[in-house]
C-alpha positions as CSV (number, residue, x, y, z in Angstrom):
1,X,1.6,-31.8,18.7
2,X,-0.8,-29.1,17.8
3,X,1.7,-26.2,18.3
4,X,3.9,-27.9,15.8
5,X,1.1,-28.7,13.4
6,X,0.1,-25.0,13.3
7,X,3.6,-23.5,13.3
8,X,3.9,-20.3,11.4
9,X,5.3,-20.6,7.9
10,X,7.8,-18.3,6.3
11,X,8.0,-18.4,2.5
12,X,11.1,-17.0,0.8
13,X,10.9,-16.1,-2.9
14,X,13.7,-16.4,-5.4
15,X,15.6,-14.3,-7.9
16,X,13.5,-12.4,-10.5
17,X,10.4,-12.8,-8.4
18,X,8.6,-11.1,-5.6
19,X,6.4,-12.4,-2.7
20,X,3.6,-12.6,-5.3
21,X,5.1,-15.8,-6.6
22,X,4.0,-17.5,-3.4
23,X,0.3,-16.4,-3.6
24,X,-0.8,-19.9,-4.4
25,X,0.9,-21.8,-1.5
26,X,0.4,-18.9,1.0
27,X,-3.4,-19.0,0.5
28,X,-3.5,-22.8,0.8
29,X,-1.5,-22.8,3.9
30,X,-3.6,-20.1,5.5
31,X,-6.7,-22.1,4.7
32,X,-5.1,-25.0,6.6
33,X,-4.8,-22.8,9.7
34,X,-1.3,-21.5,9.5
35,X,0.0,-18.0,10.0
36,X,1.9,-17.4,6.8
37,X,4.6,-14.7,6.4
38,X,5.9,-13.8,2.9
39,X,8.4,-11.0,3.2
40,X,10.2,-9.6,0.2
41,X,13.9,-9.4,-0.1
42,X,15.4,-6.1,0.9
43,X,14.7,-3.6,-1.8
44,X,11.6,-5.5,-2.9
45,X,9.8,-5.6,0.5
46,X,6.1,-5.2,-0.2
47,X,6.5,-3.4,-3.5
48,X,4.5,-4.4,-6.5
49,X,6.0,-6.0,-9.6
50,X,5.3,-2.8,-11.6
51,X,7.0,-0.6,-9.0
52,X,10.1,-2.8,-8.9
53,X,10.4,-2.7,-12.6
54,X,10.0,1.0,-12.7
55,X,12.7,1.6,-10.0
56,X,15.1,-1.3,-9.5
57,X,17.8,0.8,-7.9
58,X,17.0,-0.5,-4.3
59,X,18.0,-4.0,-5.5
60,X,21.5,-2.9,-6.6
61,X,24.5,-4.2,-4.5
62,X,22.5,-6.4,-2.2
63,X,24.0,-9.8,-1.5
64,X,23.0,-13.1,0.0
65,X,24.2,-12.5,3.5
66,X,22.3,-9.2,3.7
67,X,19.2,-11.0,2.5
68,X,19.7,-13.9,5.0
69,X,20.2,-11.4,7.8
70,X,17.0,-9.6,6.8
71,X,15.0,-12.8,7.1
72,X,16.7,-13.7,10.4
73,X,15.5,-10.4,11.9
74,X,12.0,-11.1,10.8
75,X,12.0,-14.7,12.0
76,X,13.4,-13.9,15.4
77,X,10.6,-11.4,16.0
78,X,7.9,-14.2,15.5
79,X,6.2,-15.6,18.6
80,X,7.2,-19.2,17.6
81,X,9.8,-20.9,15.4
82,X,8.5,-21.3,11.9
83,X,8.5,-23.8,9.1
84,X,10.7,-22.2,6.5
85,X,10.3,-22.8,2.8
86,X,12.3,-21.2,0.0
87,X,12.1,-21.4,-3.8
88,X,15.2,-21.3,-6.0
89,X,17.7,-18.7,-4.5
90,X,15.1,-18.6,-1.7
91,X,16.1,-22.2,-1.1
92,X,19.7,-21.1,-0.8
93,X,18.6,-18.6,1.9
94,X,16.5,-21.3,3.5
95,X,19.6,-23.5,3.9
96,X,21.6,-20.5,5.3
97,X,18.8,-19.9,7.9
98,X,18.7,-23.7,8.7
99,X,22.4,-23.4,9.5
100,X,21.5,-20.7,12.0
101,X,18.9,-22.9,13.6
102,X,16.0,-20.7,13.0
103,X,13.2,-23.1,12.0
104,X,11.4,-26.3,13.1
105,X,11.6,-27.7,9.5
106,X,12.8,-26.6,6.1
107,X,11.7,-27.2,2.5
108,X,13.9,-26.2,-0.4
109,X,11.7,-25.9,-3.5
110,X,14.0,-26.2,-6.5
111,X,16.8,-24.8,-4.2
112,X,20.0,-23.4,-5.5
113,X,23.2,-25.1,-4.2
114,X,25.1,-23.8,-1.2
115,X,28.9,-23.6,-1.0
116,X,30.8,-26.7,-2.1
117,X,27.9,-28.3,-4.1
118,X,29.6,-28.3,-7.4
119,X,26.9,-29.9,-9.7
120,X,26.3,-27.3,-12.4
121,X,24.4,-28.6,-15.4
122,X,24.6,-26.7,-18.7
123,X,21.0,-25.6,-18.5
124,X,21.7,-24.0,-15.1
125,X,24.7,-22.2,-16.4
126,X,22.6,-20.8,-19.3
127,X,20.1,-19.4,-16.9
128,X,22.8,-17.2,-15.5
129,X,24.4,-16.1,-18.7
130,X,22.6,-12.7,-19.0
131,X,24.1,-11.7,-15.6
132,X,27.4,-13.6,-15.5
133,X,28.4,-12.4,-19.0
134,X,29.0,-8.9,-17.6
135,X,31.1,-9.0,-14.4
136,X,31.3,-5.2,-14.4
137,X,27.6,-5.1,-13.6
138,X,28.1,-7.2,-10.5
139,X,26.2,-4.8,-8.3
140,X,23.5,-4.0,-10.9
141,X,19.9,-5.1,-11.3
142,X,19.3,-6.6,-14.8
143,X,15.8,-7.0,-16.2
144,X,14.8,-10.6,-17.2
145,X,13.9,-10.7,-20.9
146,X,10.7,-12.5,-22.0
147,X,12.8,-14.9,-24.0
148,X,15.0,-15.9,-21.1
149,X,11.9,-16.1,-18.8
150,X,10.5,-18.6,-21.3
151,X,13.6,-20.8,-20.9
152,X,13.9,-20.5,-17.1
153,X,10.3,-20.5,-15.9
154,X,7.9,-21.2,-18.8
155,X,9.5,-24.1,-20.6
156,X,6.3,-26.1,-20.4
157,X,4.3,-23.4,-22.1
158,X,4.1,-21.8,-25.6
159,X,5.8,-18.3,-25.8
160,X,2.5,-16.4,-25.6
161,X,1.5,-18.0,-22.3
162,X,5.0,-17.6,-20.9
163,X,5.0,-13.9,-21.8
164,X,1.7,-13.5,-19.9
165,X,3.4,-14.9,-16.8
166,X,6.4,-12.6,-17.3
167,X,4.0,-9.6,-17.3
168,X,2.5,-10.8,-14.0
169,X,5.6,-11.9,-12.0
170,X,9.0,-11.0,-13.4
171,X,11.3,-8.3,-11.9
172,X,15.0,-7.4,-12.5
173,X,17.7,-9.5,-10.8
174,X,20.0,-8.9,-7.9
175,X,23.2,-9.4,-9.9
176,X,25.3,-9.6,-6.8
177,X,23.3,-12.6,-5.6
178,X,24.0,-14.6,-8.7
179,X,27.8,-13.8,-8.7
180,X,28.0,-14.8,-5.0
181,X,26.0,-18.0,-5.5
182,X,28.3,-19.2,-8.4
183,X,31.5,-18.2,-6.7
184,X,30.4,-20.1,-3.5
185,X,30.0,-23.3,-5.4
186,X,33.8,-23.5,-5.7
187,X,34.6,-22.3,-2.2
188,X,33.0,-24.5,0.4
189,X,34.8,-23.1,3.4
190,X,34.8,-19.4,2.6
191,X,31.8,-18.9,0.2
192,X,29.0,-16.6,1.2
193,X,26.6,-19.6,1.2
194,X,28.8,-21.7,3.5
195,X,26.8,-24.0,5.8
196,X,27.8,-26.8,8.2
197,X,26.4,-29.8,6.3
198,X,27.0,-32.0,9.3
199,X,25.3,-29.8,11.9
200,X,23.8,-32.3,14.3
201,X,21.0,-30.1,15.7
202,X,19.6,-28.8,12.3
203,X,15.9,-29.4,12.0
204,X,14.8,-31.7,9.1
205,X,15.3,-30.6,5.5
206,X,13.3,-31.6,2.4
207,X,14.6,-30.9,-1.0
208,X,12.1,-30.8,-3.9
209,X,12.8,-30.6,-7.6
210,X,11.0,-30.8,-10.9
211,X,11.9,-33.2,-13.7
212,X,12.1,-30.7,-16.5
213,X,13.4,-27.7,-14.5
214,X,16.1,-25.9,-16.5
215,X,17.3,-23.8,-13.5
216,X,17.6,-26.4,-10.8
217,X,17.3,-29.8,-12.5
218,X,17.2,-33.0,-10.4
219,X,21.0,-33.4,-10.7
220,X,21.4,-30.3,-8.4
221,X,18.8,-31.5,-5.9
222,X,20.4,-34.9,-5.7
223,X,23.8,-33.3,-5.2
224,X,22.6,-31.1,-2.4
225,X,21.1,-34.1,-0.5
226,X,24.2,-36.2,-1.2
227,X,26.4,-33.4,0.3
228,X,24.4,-33.3,3.5
229,X,24.3,-37.1,3.8
230,X,28.0,-37.4,3.1
231,X,28.8,-35.2,6.1
232,X,27.7,-38.0,8.4
233,X,25.5,-35.7,10.4
234,X,22.5,-37.2,12.1
235,X,20.0,-34.6,10.9
236,X,17.2,-35.7,8.6
237,X,17.6,-34.8,4.9
238,X,15.1,-36.1,2.3
239,X,14.5,-35.6,-1.4
240,X,11.6,-35.8,-3.8
241,X,11.2,-35.0,-7.5
242,X,8.1,-34.4,-9.5
243,X,7.6,-35.6,-13.1
244,X,6.8,-33.1,-15.7
245,X,7.4,-30.1,-13.5
246,X,9.4,-27.0,-14.3
247,X,11.0,-24.3,-12.1
248,X,7.5,-23.0,-11.5
249,X,6.8,-25.6,-8.9
250,X,4.9,-23.1,-6.8
251,X,2.4,-22.1,-9.6
252,X,2.5,-24.6,-12.5
253,X,-0.7,-26.6,-13.0
254,X,-0.8,-29.2,-10.2
255,X,1.1,-27.1,-7.7
256,X,-1.5,-28.1,-5.1
257,X,0.0,-31.6,-4.8
258,X,3.5,-30.3,-4.2
259,X,2.2,-27.7,-1.7
260,X,0.3,-30.3,0.3
261,X,3.2,-32.8,0.2
262,X,5.6,-30.1,1.5
263,X,3.3,-29.0,4.3
264,X,2.5,-32.6,5.3
265,X,6.2,-33.4,5.4
266,X,7.2,-30.3,7.3
267,X,4.5,-30.6,9.9
268,X,5.2,-34.3,10.5
269,X,9.0,-33.8,10.7
270,X,9.0,-30.5,12.6
271,X,11.4,-30.4,15.6
272,X,10.4,-27.8,18.2
């Protein structure tokens, strides 16, 4: 139906990023006639990359539940239920919002795993080393080095090209988010990212990964989908991976194909 086809779209960015990371998909979806909302996490809000780097204090101590609650308030104020898409840790938040029944369809773009999904490849562990190596800084906000950005986001590029993207997009982390995400992996019932994998009335969910992603490699995407399907719940969960794609699925050359696929899937599966 037309109201479903032109549902509003909420885009949720990930760790080390701001809403700017979604500029590509947001513009494309708006050109397709959708109202697109791209709120920043609490502490980032609508601040520029340069401003967040200059003063990361508002990011300190903020956790995943606080971020999910922030998006829930925004979504409940919309005139219609949206399609919700989240990248990386934004994909974790997307799953948490799906568990609250807030969207008509969901797309996790290289999404992190929620509580009880124990797949944790070595490359994923390495992406968290700068944060996890210092538990005393659990509530801090650590800058992302250019070297580590190259491993996590720019592994298809030479160092110079990766450094240019760092300058344009990268901001400090929310350390608490990373600690909560990792601890939840081992605590399905009590973890902050707990969701009901068998929830029967959850709107359809698509999980998308990139073949050469170091942060969320296909093994994690497959494990997430397997967890939902193993619950025996009737809700739709589908999976797709893209050859030659890194964690930068929303901006790497060829992003248009993934954006169009995600939108076509979401609009065709949306459940009012």
